[in-house]
C-alpha positions as CSV (number, residue, x, y, z in Angstrom):
1,M,-81.3,-104.7,-35.4
2,P,-84.9,-103.7,-36.4
3,I,-87.5,-106.6,-37.1
4,N,-88.0,-108.0,-40.5
5,A,-85.6,-105.2,-42.2
6,G,-84.7,-105.5,-45.8
7,Y,-81.2,-105.2,-47.5
8,E,-82.1,-101.6,-48.3
9,Y,-82.4,-100.6,-44.8
10,F,-78.9,-102.2,-44.0
11,A,-77.3,-100.4,-46.7
12,A,-78.8,-97.0,-45.8
13,E,-77.8,-97.7,-42.1
14,K,-74.0,-98.1,-43.2
15,A,-74.1,-95.1,-45.4
16,Y,-75.3,-93.1,-42.5
17,H,-72.7,-94.1,-40.0
18,E,-70.1,-93.6,-42.7
19,A,-71.2,-90.2,-43.2
20,T,-68.7,-87.2,-42.4
21,T,-70.5,-84.1,-42.7
22,M,-73.8,-82.7,-41.1
23,E,-75.6,-82.4,-44.5
24,D,-74.6,-85.7,-45.6
25,K,-75.7,-87.3,-42.1
26,I,-79.0,-85.4,-42.8
27,E,-79.5,-87.0,-46.3
28,K,-78.4,-90.3,-45.3
29,L,-80.7,-90.4,-42.2
30,E,-83.7,-89.4,-44.4
31,E,-82.8,-92.3,-46.9
32,L,-82.5,-94.7,-43.8
33,I,-86.0,-93.4,-42.7
34,R,-87.5,-94.3,-46.0
35,S,-86.1,-97.8,-46.1
36,A,-87.1,-98.5,-42.4
37,P,-89.8,-101.5,-41.9
38,K,-93.4,-99.8,-41.6
39,H,-95.3,-102.0,-39.1
40,K,-96.5,-102.0,-35.4
41,S,-93.3,-103.4,-34.0
42,S,-91.2,-101.1,-35.9
43,E,-92.8,-98.1,-34.3
44,N,-90.2,-97.1,-31.7
45,L,-87.3,-97.6,-34.3
46,N,-89.0,-95.0,-36.5
47,A,-89.8,-92.6,-33.8
48,G,-86.1,-92.7,-32.8
49,L,-84.8,-92.0,-36.3
50,K,-87.4,-89.3,-36.7
51,L,-86.3,-87.7,-33.5
52,R,-82.6,-87.9,-34.4
53,L,-83.0,-86.3,-37.7
54,K,-84.8,-83.5,-35.9
55,K,-81.9,-83.0,-33.6
56,L,-79.3,-83.0,-36.5
57,K,-81.4,-80.5,-38.7
58,E,-81.8,-78.2,-35.5
59,S,-77.9,-78.6,-34.8
60,N,-77.3,-77.8,-38.4
61,E,-79.3,-74.8,-38.5
62,K,-77.4,-73.3,-35.4
63,Q,-74.2,-73.8,-37.0
64,K,-75.3,-72.0,-40.1
65,K,-76.4,-69.1,-37.9
66,S,-73.1,-69.0,-36.2
67,G,-71.4,-68.8,-39.1
68,K,-69.5,-72.0,-38.7
69,S,-69.0,-74.5,-41.2
70,S,-69.5,-78.3,-41.0
71,H,-66.7,-79.0,-43.2
72,K,-63.5,-79.0,-41.2
73,S,-61.4,-80.4,-43.7
74,I,-61.2,-82.2,-47.0
75,K,-61.8,-85.5,-46.3
76,K,-61.4,-88.3,-49.0
77,E,-64.8,-89.7,-49.4
78,G,-64.9,-92.7,-51.8
79,F,-63.5,-92.1,-55.2
80,Q,-61.9,-88.8,-55.4
81,I,-61.5,-86.4,-58.6
82,A,-59.1,-83.3,-58.4
83,L,-59.4,-80.6,-60.7
84,I,-56.2,-78.7,-61.7
85,G,-56.1,-75.8,-64.1
86,F,-54.3,-72.3,-64.7
87,P,-56.2,-69.0,-63.6
88,N,-59.5,-68.7,-65.7
89,S,-59.7,-72.4,-67.1
90,G,-62.8,-72.8,-65.8
91,T,-62.4,-75.6,-62.9
92,S,-64.9,-73.8,-60.7
93,S,-67.6,-73.5,-63.6
94,L,-66.9,-77.5,-64.3
95,L,-67.3,-78.2,-60.2
96,K,-70.7,-76.4,-60.4
97,T,-71.9,-78.4,-63.3
98,L,-70.7,-81.8,-62.5
99,T,-71.9,-81.6,-58.8
100,N,-73.9,-80.1,-56.4
101,A,-71.5,-77.3,-55.1
102,N,-71.9,-73.9,-55.8
103,P,-68.5,-72.2,-56.0
104,I,-67.8,-68.5,-56.7
105,I,-67.1,-68.1,-60.3
106,S,-65.3,-64.9,-61.7
107,E,-63.1,-64.0,-64.3
108,I,-60.9,-62.3,-61.7
109,P,-57.7,-65.0,-61.6
110,F,-57.4,-67.0,-58.5
111,T,-60.7,-66.2,-57.0
112,T,-60.8,-69.9,-55.5
113,R,-58.6,-69.4,-52.5
114,T,-59.5,-72.6,-50.5
115,P,-60.4,-76.2,-52.0
116,E,-64.2,-76.3,-52.7
117,V,-66.1,-79.9,-52.8
118,G,-68.7,-81.4,-54.5
119,M,-70.5,-84.6,-55.1
120,M,-71.2,-85.9,-58.7
121,L,-74.1,-88.5,-59.2
122,H,-74.0,-89.9,-62.6
123,E,-76.4,-93.2,-63.3
124,G,-76.2,-94.2,-59.9
125,I,-72.3,-93.7,-59.0
126,K,-71.0,-91.1,-56.9
127,A,-67.5,-89.3,-56.9
128,Q,-66.1,-86.8,-54.9
129,I,-64.8,-83.7,-57.0
130,V,-62.4,-81.3,-55.4
131,D,-61.6,-78.0,-57.0
132,I,-58.1,-76.5,-55.8
133,P,-56.8,-73.3,-56.3
134,S,-55.2,-72.5,-59.7
135,I,-51.6,-73.4,-60.6
136,G,-49.9,-70.3,-59.7
137,S,-51.5,-69.5,-56.5
138,E,-49.8,-69.7,-53.3
139,R,-52.6,-71.7,-52.0
140,F,-52.0,-74.2,-54.6
141,D,-52.2,-77.6,-52.9
142,Q,-50.3,-80.4,-54.6
143,N,-51.0,-83.0,-52.0
144,I,-54.6,-83.5,-53.1
145,T,-53.3,-84.0,-56.5
146,N,-51.0,-86.6,-55.6
147,T,-53.6,-88.8,-53.5
148,A,-56.6,-88.3,-55.7
149,N,-58.0,-91.4,-57.7
150,M,-58.3,-89.2,-60.7
151,I,-57.3,-85.8,-62.0
152,L,-59.1,-83.6,-64.5
153,I,-56.5,-81.3,-66.5
154,V,-58.7,-78.4,-67.4
155,I,-57.1,-76.2,-70.1
156,E,-57.9,-74.0,-73.1
157,K,-55.2,-74.8,-75.3
158,L,-53.3,-78.0,-76.0
159,D,-49.8,-76.5,-75.3
160,E,-51.1,-76.3,-71.8
161,I,-50.6,-79.8,-71.3
162,E,-46.9,-79.8,-71.1
163,K,-47.0,-76.9,-68.6
164,V,-49.1,-78.6,-66.1
165,Q,-47.1,-81.7,-65.9
166,P,-44.2,-80.4,-63.5
167,F,-47.5,-80.0,-61.1
168,I,-48.6,-83.5,-61.4
169,K,-45.0,-85.5,-61.4
170,K,-46.2,-87.5,-58.1
171,A,-49.9,-87.9,-59.1
172,T,-50.7,-91.5,-59.1
173,G,-54.7,-91.2,-60.3
174,Q,-55.8,-91.5,-63.7
175,K,-55.6,-88.4,-65.9
176,I,-58.2,-86.8,-68.3
177,I,-57.5,-83.8,-70.3
178,V,-60.4,-81.5,-70.5
179,I,-60.3,-78.8,-73.2
180,N,-63.0,-76.3,-72.0
181,K,-64.5,-73.2,-73.6
182,S,-65.4,-74.9,-76.9
183,D,-68.1,-72.4,-77.3
184,L,-65.5,-69.7,-78.5
185,L,-64.3,-72.0,-81.3
186,S,-65.6,-71.9,-84.8
187,E,-67.1,-75.3,-86.3
188,N,-64.1,-75.6,-88.3
189,E,-61.5,-74.8,-85.1
190,L,-63.5,-77.5,-83.1
191,R,-63.2,-80.0,-86.0
192,K,-59.6,-79.5,-86.2
193,L,-59.0,-79.7,-82.5
194,E,-60.9,-83.0,-82.3
195,A,-58.9,-84.3,-85.3
196,T,-55.5,-83.5,-83.1
197,L,-56.8,-85.1,-80.0
198,K,-57.5,-88.3,-82.2
199,A,-54.3,-88.1,-84.0
200,K,-52.2,-87.8,-80.9
201,R,-54.3,-90.3,-79.2
202,I,-54.8,-87.9,-76.2
203,Q,-57.2,-89.1,-73.6
204,G,-59.5,-86.2,-73.3
205,V,-62.7,-84.6,-74.1
206,I,-63.6,-81.2,-75.5
207,I,-66.4,-79.5,-73.5
208,S,-68.2,-76.1,-72.7
209,T,-69.3,-75.4,-69.2
210,Y,-71.3,-72.4,-70.8
211,S,-73.2,-74.6,-73.5
212,G,-73.2,-77.7,-71.7
213,Y,-71.3,-79.4,-74.9
214,H,-70.1,-82.9,-74.2
215,L,-70.4,-82.7,-70.5
216,K,-72.3,-86.1,-70.6
217,E,-69.6,-87.5,-72.5
218,L,-67.1,-86.2,-69.7
219,K,-69.3,-88.0,-67.0
220,D,-69.4,-91.1,-69.1
221,M,-65.5,-91.2,-69.4
222,I,-64.9,-90.7,-65.8
223,I,-67.5,-93.5,-64.8
224,S,-65.5,-95.8,-67.3
225,K,-62.1,-95.0,-65.9
226,M,-63.4,-95.7,-62.4
227,H,-63.7,-99.5,-63.1
228,V,-66.7,-100.1,-60.8
229,I,-70.1,-101.8,-61.4
230,R,-73.4,-101.0,-60.4
231,V,-75.4,-103.8,-58.6
232,Y,-79.1,-103.8,-57.6
233,T,-80.4,-106.0,-54.7
234,K,-84.0,-107.0,-54.4
235,E,-86.1,-108.7,-51.7
236,P,-87.9,-112.1,-52.8
237,G,-91.4,-111.0,-54.3
238,K,-90.4,-107.4,-54.8
239,P,-88.9,-105.2,-57.1
240,S,-84.9,-104.5,-57.2
241,T,-83.8,-101.2,-55.3
242,K,-83.7,-98.1,-57.4
243,I,-80.2,-97.2,-55.8
244,P,-77.3,-99.6,-56.7
245,M,-74.5,-100.7,-54.7
246,V,-71.2,-99.5,-56.1
247,L,-68.3,-102.2,-56.0
248,P,-65.0,-102.5,-58.0
249,E,-64.7,-104.6,-61.2
250,G,-64.3,-108.2,-60.3
251,S,-66.6,-108.1,-57.2
252,T,-68.3,-111.3,-56.0
253,L,-71.5,-112.0,-54.6
254,K,-69.9,-112.3,-51.2
255,D,-68.3,-109.0,-51.3
256,I,-71.7,-107.4,-52.0
257,A,-73.3,-109.6,-49.3
258,E,-70.6,-108.3,-46.8
259,S,-71.0,-104.6,-48.1
260,I,-74.8,-104.7,-47.1
261,L,-73.8,-106.2,-43.4
262,K,-70.5,-107.5,-42.1
263,G,-71.2,-111.3,-41.7
264,F,-74.1,-111.4,-43.6
265,S,-72.6,-113.6,-46.5
266,K,-72.6,-116.3,-43.6
267,K,-76.3,-116.2,-43.3
268,V,-77.1,-116.4,-47.1
269,K,-78.7,-120.0,-48.0
270,E,-79.2,-119.3,-51.7
271,T,-78.6,-116.4,-54.3
272,R,-80.2,-115.8,-57.4
273,I,-79.0,-113.3,-60.0
274,T,-80.5,-111.7,-63.0
275,G,-78.6,-109.4,-65.7
276,P,-75.3,-109.4,-67.7
277,S,-73.4,-112.2,-65.4
278,S,-76.3,-114.7,-65.5
279,K,-77.2,-117.3,-68.2
280,F,-80.9,-116.7,-67.5
281,A,-83.3,-114.9,-65.0
282,N,-83.0,-115.7,-61.6
283,Q,-80.3,-118.0,-62.0
284,K,-79.0,-120.0,-58.8
285,V,-75.2,-119.2,-58.3
286,G,-72.7,-119.4,-55.7
287,L,-71.1,-116.5,-53.4
288,T,-67.8,-116.9,-55.5
289,H,-69.9,-115.8,-58.5
290,I,-68.4,-112.8,-60.2
291,L,-70.7,-109.9,-60.9
292,K,-71.1,-107.3,-63.7
293,D,-72.6,-104.1,-64.0
294,K,-76.4,-103.7,-63.5
295,D,-76.6,-107.3,-62.3
296,I,-79.8,-107.9,-59.9
297,V,-78.9,-110.0,-56.8
298,E,-81.5,-111.8,-54.5
299,F,-80.2,-113.2,-51.5
300,H,-82.2,-115.9,-49.4
301,T,-81.4,-116.4,-45.8
302,N,-84.1,-119.2,-45.0
């Protein structure tokens, strides 16, 4: 264990060990290096981390030159969202606008032949998004839709909702109707469509991947249905972390302590909290205290 390492380091170390792809390991290792203590007794630690990063990058470059992919399979990483739709509904375009992925986009039907994966980051919360081959393709994979935590049903017209239902009968995740290509509608058509959604109480949003219309609203809706909270940690006398820890709603201070490091909650002597769940700034609370979104937590071990 590094000397005088803070909570940010332990969180980054945990994220690095949980990374499953080469690119993710490199990203998490860079975060680990940035959060590592910087003093004389930690010189060997930092040198070792930098050497490990160098070797990972070299290995990644060799894989790219040999044409081998570091993605062996679609592994569920955290909260997973599946994109489902008919040919040319715009699932690939939506994947590109919501995540860091760069899929092939074409007007030719069935361009997506294998699942494409991207990671969405919105207001500190990450979610894995998988674009599967369109309905009707021989490569359409219902297994992903059955196990995903959420499904975005991408359509162009409302009557497509019923047509999609047979393909998501066994899906247990939450569902959001995404009506794409609003840029092709007139103002009057758009108003009528919005009124119909409201009248029929359809859980959905009208968007355009071309113009960006309502993409933020879609992201907000996704986050609200994930039922998670963002909690920031801080060390005494220092500002809070910029990157929050994400936990399920109803989580306690003990839950976040154990997320930082297994067994860490037993070392905590005092906890202070500032934010929506506190009555005042720096309120002393116990480990059973239930957290709320955007709380700031400070642990004392001495």
